[in-house]
PyMOL Python script that loads the backbone (N, CA, C, O; Angstrom):
from pymol import cmd

cmd.read_pdbstr("""\
ATOM      1  N   MET A   1       1.934  31.852  25.022  1.00  0.00           N
ATOM      2  CA  MET A   1       3.055  31.121  24.467  1.00  0.00           C
ATOM      3  C   MET A   1       2.902  29.619  24.690  1.00  0.00           C
ATOM      4  O   MET A   1       3.211  28.821  23.805  1.00  0.00           O
ATOM      5  N   SER A   2       2.424  29.237  25.872  1.00  0.00           N
ATOM      6  CA  SER A   2       2.280  27.806  26.162  1.00  0.00           C
ATOM      7  C   SER A   2       1.205  27.175  25.277  1.00  0.00           C
ATOM      8  O   SER A   2       1.308  25.998  24.931  1.00  0.00           O
ATOM      9  N   ILE A   3       0.186  27.932  24.910  1.00  0.00           N
ATOM     10  CA  ILE A   3      -0.846  27.427  24.001  1.00  0.00           C
ATOM     11  C   ILE A   3      -0.233  27.123  22.636  1.00  0.00           C
ATOM     12  O   ILE A   3      -0.553  26.105  22.023  1.00  0.00           O
ATOM     13  N   ALA A   4       0.646  28.005  22.161  1.00  0.00           N
ATOM     14  CA  ALA A   4       1.300  27.798  20.865  1.00  0.00           C
ATOM     15  C   ALA A   4       2.150  26.530  20.889  1.00  0.00           C
ATOM     16  O   ALA A   4       2.152  25.766  19.924  1.00  0.00           O
ATOM     17  N   ILE A   5       2.858  26.307  21.965  1.00  0.00           N
ATOM     18  CA  ILE A   5       3.674  25.094  22.089  1.00  0.00           C
ATOM     19  C   ILE A   5       2.793  23.854  22.064  1.00  0.00           C
ATOM     20  O   ILE A   5       3.130  22.870  21.407  1.00  0.00           O
ATOM     21  N   ILE A   6       1.685  23.890  22.762  1.00  0.00           N
ATOM     22  CA  ILE A   6       0.760  22.754  22.798  1.00  0.00           C
ATOM     23  C   ILE A   6       0.192  22.490  21.408  1.00  0.00           C
ATOM     24  O   ILE A   6       0.080  21.337  20.990  1.00  0.00           O
ATOM     25  N   VAL A   7      -0.166  23.553  20.690  1.00  0.00           N
ATOM     26  CA  VAL A   7      -0.712  23.405  19.340  1.00  0.00           C
ATOM     27  C   VAL A   7       0.338  22.819  18.405  1.00  0.00           C
ATOM     28  O   VAL A   7       0.040  21.895  17.647  1.00  0.00           O
ATOM     29  N   VAL A   8       1.561  23.340  18.446  1.00  0.00           N
ATOM     30  CA  VAL A   8       2.625  22.844  17.572  1.00  0.00           C
ATOM     31  C   VAL A   8       2.921  21.376  17.864  1.00  0.00           C
ATOM     32  O   VAL A   8       3.045  20.579  16.934  1.00  0.00           O
ATOM     33  N   VAL A   9       3.034  21.014  19.112  1.00  0.00           N
ATOM     34  CA  VAL A   9       3.331  19.633  19.485  1.00  0.00           C
ATOM     35  C   VAL A   9       2.170  18.725  19.085  1.00  0.00           C
ATOM     36  O   VAL A   9       2.404  17.626  18.580  1.00  0.00           O
ATOM     37  N   SER A  10       0.954  19.145  19.293  1.00  0.00           N
ATOM     38  CA  SER A  10      -0.207  18.324  18.933  1.00  0.00           C
ATOM     39  C   SER A  10      -0.307  18.123  17.429  1.00  0.00           C
ATOM     40  O   SER A  10      -0.530  17.005  16.965  1.00  0.00           O
ATOM     41  N   VAL A  11      -0.145  19.193  16.670  1.00  0.00           N
ATOM     42  CA  VAL A  11      -0.224  19.089  15.211  1.00  0.00           C
ATOM     43  C   VAL A  11       0.898  18.208  14.675  1.00  0.00           C
ATOM     44  O   VAL A  11       0.668  17.364  13.809  1.00  0.00           O
ATOM     45  N   SER A  12       2.102  18.398  15.184  1.00  0.00           N
ATOM     46  CA  SER A  12       3.208  17.562  14.710  1.00  0.00           C
ATOM     47  C   SER A  12       3.008  16.104  15.112  1.00  0.00           C
ATOM     48  O   SER A  12       3.389  15.208  14.359  1.00  0.00           O
ATOM     49  N   GLY A  13       2.431  15.850  16.258  1.00  0.00           N
ATOM     50  CA  GLY A  13       2.126  14.483  16.680  1.00  0.00           C
ATOM     51  C   GLY A  13       1.082  13.840  15.782  1.00  0.00           C
ATOM     52  O   GLY A  13       1.235  12.688  15.377  1.00  0.00           O
ATOM     53  N   PHE A  14       0.036  14.566  15.473  1.00  0.00           N
ATOM     54  CA  PHE A  14      -0.985  14.037  14.566  1.00  0.00           C
ATOM     55  C   PHE A  14      -0.408  13.767  13.186  1.00  0.00           C
ATOM     56  O   PHE A  14      -0.709  12.744  12.570  1.00  0.00           O
ATOM     57  N   TYR A  15       0.421  14.686  12.699  1.00  0.00           N
ATOM     58  CA  TYR A  15       1.037  14.509  11.380  1.00  0.00           C
ATOM     59  C   TYR A  15       1.928  13.279  11.372  1.00  0.00           C
ATOM     60  O   TYR A  15       1.884  12.491  10.427  1.00  0.00           O
ATOM     61  N   PHE A  16       2.740  13.101  12.414  1.00  0.00           N
ATOM     62  CA  PHE A  16       3.632  11.952  12.482  1.00  0.00           C
ATOM     63  C   PHE A  16       2.838  10.645  12.501  1.00  0.00           C
ATOM     64  O   PHE A  16       3.199   9.694  11.807  1.00  0.00           O
ATOM     65  N   HIS A  17       1.781  10.591  13.273  1.00  0.00           N
ATOM     66  CA  HIS A  17       0.973   9.370  13.319  1.00  0.00           C
ATOM     67  C   HIS A  17       0.293   9.099  11.985  1.00  0.00           C
ATOM     68  O   HIS A  17       0.208   7.943  11.571  1.00  0.00           O
ATOM     69  N   TRP A  18      -0.192  10.124  11.304  1.00  0.00           N
ATOM     70  CA  TRP A  18      -0.783   9.955   9.973  1.00  0.00           C
ATOM     71  C   TRP A  18       0.266   9.438   8.997  1.00  0.00           C
ATOM     72  O   TRP A  18       0.007   8.500   8.244  1.00  0.00           O
ATOM     73  N   TRP A  19       1.460  10.053   9.008  1.00  0.00           N
ATOM     74  CA  TRP A  19       2.542   9.648   8.117  1.00  0.00           C
ATOM     75  C   TRP A  19       2.940   8.192   8.368  1.00  0.00           C
ATOM     76  O   TRP A  19       3.143   7.428   7.425  1.00  0.00           O
ATOM     77  N   LEU A  20       3.048   7.817   9.633  1.00  0.00           N
ATOM     78  CA  LEU A  20       3.398   6.436   9.982  1.00  0.00           C
ATOM     79  C   LEU A  20       2.315   5.462   9.514  1.00  0.00           C
ATOM     80  O   LEU A  20       2.630   4.393   8.993  1.00  0.00           O
ATOM     81  N   TYR A  21       1.062   5.819   9.694  1.00  0.00           N
ATOM     82  CA  TYR A  21      -0.050   4.982   9.234  1.00  0.00           C
ATOM     83  C   TYR A  21       0.018   4.765   7.721  1.00  0.00           C
ATOM     84  O   TYR A  21      -0.144   3.641   7.246  1.00  0.00           O
ATOM     85  N   VAL A  22       0.254   5.826   6.977  1.00  0.00           N
ATOM     86  CA  VAL A  22       0.330   5.737   5.512  1.00  0.00           C
ATOM     87  C   VAL A  22       1.501   4.856   5.101  1.00  0.00           C
ATOM     88  O   VAL A  22       1.349   4.010   4.220  1.00  0.00           O
ATOM     89  N   ARG A  23       2.663   5.033   5.718  1.00  0.00           N
ATOM     90  CA  ARG A  23       3.839   4.216   5.387  1.00  0.00           C
ATOM     91  C   ARG A  23       3.585   2.745   5.672  1.00  0.00           C
ATOM     92  O   ARG A  23       3.908   1.900   4.837  1.00  0.00           O
ATOM     93  N   ILE A  24       3.024   2.415   6.813  1.00  0.00           N
ATOM     94  CA  ILE A  24       2.752   1.018   7.164  1.00  0.00           C
ATOM     95  C   ILE A  24       1.732   0.422   6.210  1.00  0.00           C
ATOM     96  O   ILE A  24       1.866  -0.730   5.797  1.00  0.00           O
ATOM     97  N   LYS A  25       0.716   1.195   5.857  1.00  0.00           N
ATOM     98  CA  LYS A  25      -0.284   0.720   4.900  1.00  0.00           C
ATOM     99  C   LYS A  25       0.354   0.389   3.556  1.00  0.00           C
ATOM    100  O   LYS A  25       0.032  -0.631   2.948  1.00  0.00           O
ATOM    101  N   ARG A  26       1.257   1.249   3.093  1.00  0.00           N
ATOM    102  CA  ARG A  26       1.956   0.993   1.828  1.00  0.00           C
ATOM    103  C   ARG A  26       2.828  -0.259   1.924  1.00  0.00           C
ATOM    104  O   ARG A  26       2.862  -1.063   0.993  1.00  0.00           O
ATOM    105  N   TRP A  27       3.529  -0.425   3.043  1.00  0.00           N
ATOM    106  CA  TRP A  27       4.380  -1.604   3.215  1.00  0.00           C
ATOM    107  C   TRP A  27       3.557  -2.882   3.224  1.00  0.00           C
ATOM    108  O   TRP A  27       3.943  -3.882   2.618  1.00  0.00           O
ATOM    109  N   VAL A  28       2.426  -2.848   3.909  1.00  0.00           N
ATOM    110  CA  VAL A  28       1.565  -4.028   3.979  1.00  0.00           C
ATOM    111  C   VAL A  28       1.024  -4.379   2.602  1.00  0.00           C
ATOM    112  O   VAL A  28       1.025  -5.548   2.217  1.00  0.00           O
ATOM    113  N   ASN A  29       0.563  -3.386   1.859  1.00  0.00           N
ATOM    114  CA  ASN A  29       0.039  -3.639   0.517  1.00  0.00           C
ATOM    115  C   ASN A  29       1.137  -4.145  -0.419  1.00  0.00           C
ATOM    116  O   ASN A  29       0.893  -5.028  -1.242  1.00  0.00           O
ATOM    117  N   ARG A  30       2.339  -3.591  -0.296  1.00  0.00           N
ATOM    118  CA  ARG A  30       3.455  -4.043  -1.135  1.00  0.00           C
ATOM    119  C   ARG A  30       3.809  -5.488  -0.800  1.00  0.00           C
ATOM    120  O   ARG A  30       4.038  -6.294  -1.701  1.00  0.00           O
ATOM    121  N   ASP A  31       3.856  -5.819   0.486  1.00  0.00           N
ATOM    122  CA  ASP A  31       4.144  -7.194   0.883  1.00  0.00           C
ATOM    123  C   ASP A  31       3.063  -8.149   0.393  1.00  0.00           C
ATOM    124  O   ASP A  31       3.359  -9.275  -0.004  1.00  0.00           O
ATOM    125  N   LEU A  32       1.815  -7.701   0.422  1.00  0.00           N
ATOM    126  CA  LEU A  32       0.718  -8.529  -0.076  1.00  0.00           C
ATOM    127  C   LEU A  32       0.900  -8.815  -1.560  1.00  0.00           C
ATOM    128  O   LEU A  32       0.755  -9.957  -1.996  1.00  0.00           O
ATOM    129  N   ALA A  33       1.215  -7.790  -2.330  1.00  0.00           N
ATOM    130  CA  ALA A  33       1.398  -7.973  -3.769  1.00  0.00           C
ATOM    131  C   ALA A  33       2.594  -8.882  -4.050  1.00  0.00           C
ATOM    132  O   ALA A  33       2.512  -9.763  -4.906  1.00  0.00           O
ATOM    133  N   LEU A  34       3.686  -8.680  -3.348  1.00  0.00           N
ATOM    134  CA  LEU A  34       4.878  -9.490  -3.596  1.00  0.00           C
ATOM    135  C   LEU A  34       4.711 -10.924  -3.096  1.00  0.00           C
ATOM    136  O   LEU A  34       5.365 -11.833  -3.607  1.00  0.00           O
ATOM    137  N   SER A  35       3.853 -11.135  -2.116  1.00  0.00           N
ATOM    138  CA  SER A  35       3.625 -12.500  -1.636  1.00  0.00           C
ATOM    139  C   SER A  35       2.903 -13.341  -2.682  1.00  0.00           C
ATOM    140  O   SER A  35       2.985 -14.569  -2.654  1.00  0.00           O
ATOM    141  N   MET A  36       2.207 -12.702  -3.589  1.00  0.00           N
ATOM    142  CA  MET A  36       1.491 -13.418  -4.641  1.00  0.00           C
ATOM    143  C   MET A  36       2.358 -13.631  -5.878  1.00  0.00           C
ATOM    144  O   MET A  36       1.954 -14.322  -6.813  1.00  0.00           O
ATOM    145  N   ALA A  37       3.545 -13.039  -5.880  1.00  0.00           N
ATOM    146  CA  ALA A  37       4.466 -13.206  -7.003  1.00  0.00           C
ATOM    147  C   ALA A  37       5.420 -14.359  -6.695  1.00  0.00           C
ATOM    148  O   ALA A  37       5.712 -14.643  -5.534  1.00  0.00           O
ATOM    149  N   THR A  38       5.884 -14.997  -7.718  1.00  0.00           N
ATOM    150  CA  THR A  38       6.882 -16.044  -7.539  1.00  0.00           C
ATOM    151  C   THR A  38       8.260 -15.393  -7.472  1.00  0.00           C
ATOM    152  O   THR A  38       8.374 -14.174  -7.346  1.00  0.00           O
ATOM    153  N   ALA A  39       9.282 -16.200  -7.557  1.00  0.00           N
ATOM    154  CA  ALA A  39      10.646 -15.660  -7.538  1.00  0.00           C
ATOM    155  C   ALA A  39      10.997 -14.978  -8.859  1.00  0.00           C
ATOM    156  O   ALA A  39      12.058 -14.366  -8.982  1.00  0.00           O
ATOM    157  N   ASP A  40      10.116 -15.084  -9.835  1.00  0.00           N
ATOM    158  CA  ASP A  40      10.341 -14.476 -11.155  1.00  0.00           C
ATOM    159  C   ASP A  40      10.346 -12.950 -11.027  1.00  0.00           C
ATOM    160  O   ASP A  40       9.346 -12.363 -10.613  1.00  0.00           O
ATOM    161  N   PRO A  41      11.457 -12.304 -11.377  1.00  0.00           N
ATOM    162  CA  PRO A  41      11.522 -10.835 -11.252  1.00  0.00           C
ATOM    163  C   PRO A  41      10.497 -10.111 -12.126  1.00  0.00           C
ATOM    164  O   PRO A  41      10.018  -9.036 -11.765  1.00  0.00           O
ATOM    165  N   ASP A  42      10.163 -10.699 -13.272  1.00  0.00           N
ATOM    166  CA  ASP A  42       9.162 -10.059 -14.135  1.00  0.00           C
ATOM    167  C   ASP A  42       7.788 -10.069 -13.473  1.00  0.00           C
ATOM    168  O   ASP A  42       7.043  -9.092 -13.561  1.00  0.00           O
ATOM    169  N   MET A  43       7.457 -11.171 -12.813  1.00  0.00           N
ATOM    170  CA  MET A  43       6.157 -11.235 -12.133  1.00  0.00           C
ATOM    171  C   MET A  43       6.136 -10.304 -10.926  1.00  0.00           C
ATOM    172  O   MET A  43       5.104  -9.705 -10.626  1.00  0.00           O
ATOM    173  N   ARG A  44       7.259 -10.177 -10.234  1.00  0.00           N
ATOM    174  CA  ARG A  44       7.321  -9.247  -9.096  1.00  0.00           C
ATOM    175  C   ARG A  44       7.037  -7.823  -9.577  1.00  0.00           C
ATOM    176  O   ARG A  44       6.266  -7.094  -8.953  1.00  0.00           O
ATOM    177  N   GLN A  45       7.659  -7.437 -10.682  1.00  0.00           N
ATOM    178  CA  GLN A  45       7.423  -6.102 -11.228  1.00  0.00           C
ATOM    179  C   GLN A  45       5.980  -5.957 -11.702  1.00  0.00           C
ATOM    180  O   GLN A  45       5.361  -4.909 -11.517  1.00  0.00           O
ATOM    181  N   TYR A  46       5.456  -7.006 -12.310  1.00  0.00           N
ATOM    182  CA  TYR A  46       4.066  -6.998 -12.768  1.00  0.00           C
ATOM    183  C   TYR A  46       3.114  -6.775 -11.588  1.00  0.00           C
ATOM    184  O   TYR A  46       2.173  -5.987 -11.680  1.00  0.00           O
ATOM    185  N   MET A  47       3.369  -7.475 -10.482  1.00  0.00           N
ATOM    186  CA  MET A  47       2.496  -7.330  -9.319  1.00  0.00           C
ATOM    187  C   MET A  47       2.621  -5.936  -8.701  1.00  0.00           C
ATOM    188  O   MET A  47       1.628  -5.381  -8.229  1.00  0.00           O
ATOM    189  N   LEU A  48       3.812  -5.373  -8.698  1.00  0.00           N
ATOM    190  CA  LEU A  48       3.963  -4.001  -8.193  1.00  0.00           C
ATOM    191  C   LEU A  48       3.243  -3.008  -9.100  1.00  0.00           C
ATOM    192  O   LEU A  48       2.651  -2.039  -8.625  1.00  0.00           O
ATOM    193  N   ASP A  49       3.298  -3.256 -10.405  1.00  0.00           N
ATOM    194  CA  ASP A  49       2.557  -2.404 -11.344  1.00  0.00           C
ATOM    195  C   ASP A  49       1.050  -2.529 -11.107  1.00  0.00           C
ATOM    196  O   ASP A  49       0.319  -1.540 -11.162  1.00  0.00           O
ATOM    197  N   LYS A  50       0.599  -3.751 -10.846  1.00  0.00           N
ATOM    198  CA  LYS A  50      -0.829  -3.961 -10.575  1.00  0.00           C
ATOM    199  C   LYS A  50      -1.237  -3.291  -9.268  1.00  0.00           C
ATOM    200  O   LYS A  50      -2.359  -2.800  -9.149  1.00  0.00           O
ATOM    201  N   LEU A  51      -0.343  -3.266  -8.294  1.00  0.00           N
ATOM    202  CA  LEU A  51      -0.638  -2.574  -7.041  1.00  0.00           C
ATOM    203  C   LEU A  51      -0.799  -1.078  -7.295  1.00  0.00           C
ATOM    204  O   LEU A  51      -1.696  -0.447  -6.735  1.00  0.00           O
ATOM    205  N   LEU A  52       0.054  -0.512  -8.127  1.00  0.00           N
ATOM    206  CA  LEU A  52      -0.096   0.907  -8.484  1.00  0.00           C
ATOM    207  C   LEU A  52      -1.412   1.150  -9.212  1.00  0.00           C
ATOM    208  O   LEU A  52      -2.080   2.161  -8.996  1.00  0.00           O
ATOM    209  N   GLU A  53      -1.773   0.207 -10.077  1.00  0.00           N
ATOM    210  CA  GLU A  53      -3.051   0.339 -10.784  1.00  0.00           C
ATOM    211  C   GLU A  53      -4.221   0.276  -9.802  1.00  0.00           C
ATOM    212  O   GLU A  53      -5.189   1.025  -9.932  1.00  0.00           O
ATOM    213  N   ALA A  54      -4.126  -0.619  -8.825  1.00  0.00           N
ATOM    214  CA  ALA A  54      -5.185  -0.733  -7.816  1.00  0.00           C
ATOM    215  C   ALA A  54      -5.311   0.558  -7.017  1.00  0.00           C
ATOM    216  O   ALA A  54      -6.420   0.994  -6.710  1.00  0.00           O
ATOM    217  N   GLU A  55      -4.189   1.166  -6.682  1.00  0.00           N
ATOM    218  CA  GLU A  55      -4.229   2.446  -5.960  1.00  0.00           C
ATOM    219  C   GLU A  55      -4.854   3.533  -6.828  1.00  0.00           C
ATOM    220  O   GLU A  55      -5.627   4.359  -6.344  1.00  0.00           O
ATOM    221  N   ARG A  56      -4.512   3.523  -8.111  1.00  0.00           N
ATOM    222  CA  ARG A  56      -5.072   4.524  -9.026  1.00  0.00           C
ATOM    223  C   ARG A  56      -6.581   4.333  -9.183  1.00  0.00           C
ATOM    224  O   ARG A  56      -7.331   5.305  -9.278  1.00  0.00           O
ATOM    225  N   LEU A  57      -7.024   3.058  -9.210  1.00  0.00           N
ATOM    226  CA  LEU A  57      -8.449   2.766  -9.344  1.00  0.00           C
ATOM    227  C   LEU A  57      -9.201   2.862  -8.021  1.00  0.00           C
ATOM    228  O   LEU A  57     -10.424   2.728  -7.978  1.00  0.00           O
ATOM    229  N   LYS A  58      -8.452   3.096  -6.938  1.00  0.00           N
ATOM    230  CA  LYS A  58      -9.025   3.226  -5.592  1.00  0.00           C
ATOM    231  C   LYS A  58      -9.783   1.957  -5.183  1.00  0.00           C
ATOM    232  O   LYS A  58     -10.917   2.017  -4.709  1.00  0.00           O
ATOM    233  N   ILE A  59      -9.122   0.806  -5.381  1.00  0.00           N
ATOM    234  CA  ILE A  59      -9.680  -0.471  -4.947  1.00  0.00           C
ATOM    235  C   ILE A  59      -9.716  -0.470  -3.418  1.00  0.00           C
ATOM    236  O   ILE A  59      -8.726  -0.117  -2.777  1.00  0.00           O
ATOM    237  N   ALA A  60     -10.833  -0.857  -2.839  1.00  0.00           N
ATOM    238  CA  ALA A  60     -10.986  -0.860  -1.390  1.00  0.00           C
ATOM    239  C   ALA A  60     -10.054  -1.892  -0.752  1.00  0.00           C
ATOM    240  O   ALA A  60      -9.729  -2.910  -1.363  1.00  0.00           O
ATOM    241  N   LYS A  61      -9.631  -1.619   0.477  1.00  0.00           N
ATOM    242  CA  LYS A  61      -8.703  -2.500   1.192  1.00  0.00           C
ATOM    243  C   LYS A  61      -9.257  -3.923   1.296  1.00  0.00           C
ATOM    244  O   LYS A  61      -8.509  -4.890   1.150  1.00  0.00           O
ATOM    245  N   LYS A  62     -10.546  -4.055   1.545  1.00  0.00           N
ATOM    246  CA  LYS A  62     -11.128  -5.397   1.687  1.00  0.00           C
ATOM    247  C   LYS A  62     -11.165  -6.148   0.356  1.00  0.00           C
ATOM    248  O   LYS A  62     -11.178  -7.379   0.345  1.00  0.00           O
ATOM    249  N   ASP A  63     -11.183  -5.427  -0.762  1.00  0.00           N
ATOM    250  CA  ASP A  63     -11.224  -6.057  -2.081  1.00  0.00           C
ATOM    251  C   ASP A  63      -9.841  -6.257  -2.692  1.00  0.00           C
ATOM    252  O   ASP A  63      -9.696  -6.963  -3.689  1.00  0.00           O
ATOM    253  N   LEU A  64      -8.829  -5.637  -2.097  1.00  0.00           N
ATOM    254  CA  LEU A  64      -7.488  -5.670  -2.674  1.00  0.00           C
ATOM    255  C   LEU A  64      -6.906  -7.080  -2.789  1.00  0.00           C
ATOM    256  O   LEU A  64      -6.354  -7.398  -3.843  1.00  0.00           O
ATOM    257  N   PRO A  65      -6.993  -7.946  -1.772  1.00  0.00           N
ATOM    258  CA  PRO A  65      -6.415  -9.287  -1.930  1.00  0.00           C
ATOM    259  C   PRO A  65      -7.019 -10.069  -3.094  1.00  0.00           C
ATOM    260  O   PRO A  65      -6.293 -10.710  -3.853  1.00  0.00           O
ATOM    261  N   ASP A  66      -8.331 -10.022  -3.236  1.00  0.00           N
ATOM    262  CA  ASP A  66      -8.976 -10.736  -4.346  1.00  0.00           C
ATOM    263  C   ASP A  66      -8.588 -10.124  -5.684  1.00  0.00           C
ATOM    264  O   ASP A  66      -8.371 -10.843  -6.660  1.00  0.00           O
ATOM    265  N   TRP A  67      -8.501  -8.810  -5.731  1.00  0.00           N
ATOM    266  CA  TRP A  67      -8.134  -8.124  -6.971  1.00  0.00           C
ATOM    267  C   TRP A  67      -6.711  -8.497  -7.372  1.00  0.00           C
ATOM    268  O   TRP A  67      -6.446  -8.763  -8.545  1.00  0.00           O
ATOM    269  N   LEU A  68      -5.801  -8.516  -6.410  1.00  0.00           N
ATOM    270  CA  LEU A  68      -4.418  -8.886  -6.702  1.00  0.00           C
ATOM    271  C   LEU A  68      -4.296 -10.369  -7.059  1.00  0.00           C
ATOM    272  O   LEU A  68      -3.487 -10.736  -7.911  1.00  0.00           O
ATOM    273  N   ARG A  69      -5.098 -11.224  -6.410  1.00  0.00           N
ATOM    274  CA  ARG A  69      -5.099 -12.648  -6.742  1.00  0.00           C
ATOM    275  C   ARG A  69      -5.531 -12.854  -8.193  1.00  0.00           C
ATOM    276  O   ARG A  69      -4.952 -13.669  -8.911  1.00  0.00           O
ATOM    277  N   ALA A  70      -6.541 -12.120  -8.611  1.00  0.00           N
ATOM    278  CA  ALA A  70      -7.004 -12.207 -10.008  1.00  0.00           C
ATOM    279  C   ALA A  70      -5.912 -11.712 -10.954  1.00  0.00           C
ATOM    280  O   ALA A  70      -5.716 -12.286 -12.025  1.00  0.00           O
ATOM    281  N   ALA A  71      -5.206 -10.661 -10.573  1.00  0.00           N
ATOM    282  CA  ALA A  71      -4.112 -10.158 -11.420  1.00  0.00           C
ATOM    283  C   ALA A  71      -2.998 -11.176 -11.517  1.00  0.00           C
ATOM    284  O   ALA A  71      -2.423 -11.364 -12.589  1.00  0.00           O
ATOM    285  N   ALA A  72      -2.681 -11.840 -10.409  1.00  0.00           N
ATOM    286  CA  ALA A  72      -1.639 -12.871 -10.423  1.00  0.00           C
ATOM    287  C   ALA A  72      -2.068 -14.045 -11.300  1.00  0.00           C
ATOM    288  O   ALA A  72      -1.253 -14.624 -12.019  1.00  0.00           O
ATOM    289  N   GLY A  73      -3.347 -14.388 -11.236  1.00  0.00           N
ATOM    290  CA  GLY A  73      -3.850 -15.456 -12.088  1.00  0.00           C
ATOM    291  C   GLY A  73      -3.792 -15.083 -13.552  1.00  0.00           C
ATOM    292  O   GLY A  73      -3.511 -15.931 -14.398  1.00  0.00           O
ATOM    293  N   ALA A  74      -4.052 -13.833 -13.859  1.00  0.00           N
ATOM    294  CA  ALA A  74      -3.972 -13.382 -15.249  1.00  0.00           C
ATOM    295  C   ALA A  74      -2.539 -13.416 -15.743  1.00  0.00           C
ATOM    296  O   ALA A  74      -2.309 -13.666 -16.926  1.00  0.00           O
ATOM    297  N   TYR A  75      -1.585 -13.177 -14.888  1.00  0.00           N
ATOM    298  CA  TYR A  75      -0.178 -13.223 -15.298  1.00  0.00           C
ATOM    299  C   TYR A  75       0.236 -14.660 -15.622  1.00  0.00           C
ATOM    300  O   TYR A  75       0.939 -14.907 -16.602  1.00  0.00           O
ATOM    301  N   SER A  76      -0.201 -15.587 -14.802  1.00  0.00           N
ATOM    302  CA  SER A  76       0.223 -16.977 -14.994  1.00  0.00           C
ATOM    303  C   SER A  76      -0.440 -17.580 -16.237  1.00  0.00           C
ATOM    304  O   SER A  76       0.025 -18.602 -16.740  1.00  0.00           O
ATOM    305  N   GLN A  77      -1.506 -16.971 -16.737  1.00  0.00           N
ATOM    306  CA  GLN A  77      -2.169 -17.473 -17.948  1.00  0.00           C
ATOM    307  C   GLN A  77      -1.502 -16.959 -19.220  1.00  0.00           C
ATOM    308  O   GLN A  77      -1.829 -17.398 -20.322  1.00  0.00           O
ATOM    309  N   LYS A  78      -0.572 -16.032 -19.060  1.00  0.00           N
ATOM    310  CA  LYS A  78       0.101 -15.455 -20.243  1.00  0.00           C
ATOM    311  C   LYS A  78       1.026 -16.470 -20.880  1.00  0.00           C
ATOM    312  O   LYS A  78       1.675 -16.169 -21.882  1.00  0.00           O
TER     313      LYS A  78
END
""", "prot")
cmd.dss("prot")
cmd.show_as("cartoon", "prot")
cmd.util.cbc("prot")
cmd.orient("prot")
């Protein structure tokens, strides 16, 4: 019985830490995208859409800032 308790607690602990890591990663990426947007609500939505596109394209974390900067530059050229 004590082994089962240890397994349940360990698995739930690992799951919680994974979930927290994923949430923080999403918050950081969202803040990064919004930091490149101006106060214009349309550009904010555009940058959030570009962030979703980057996730869909599986842009690497190290390449994400440059990719989002290029997207922000493309918006300002419209």
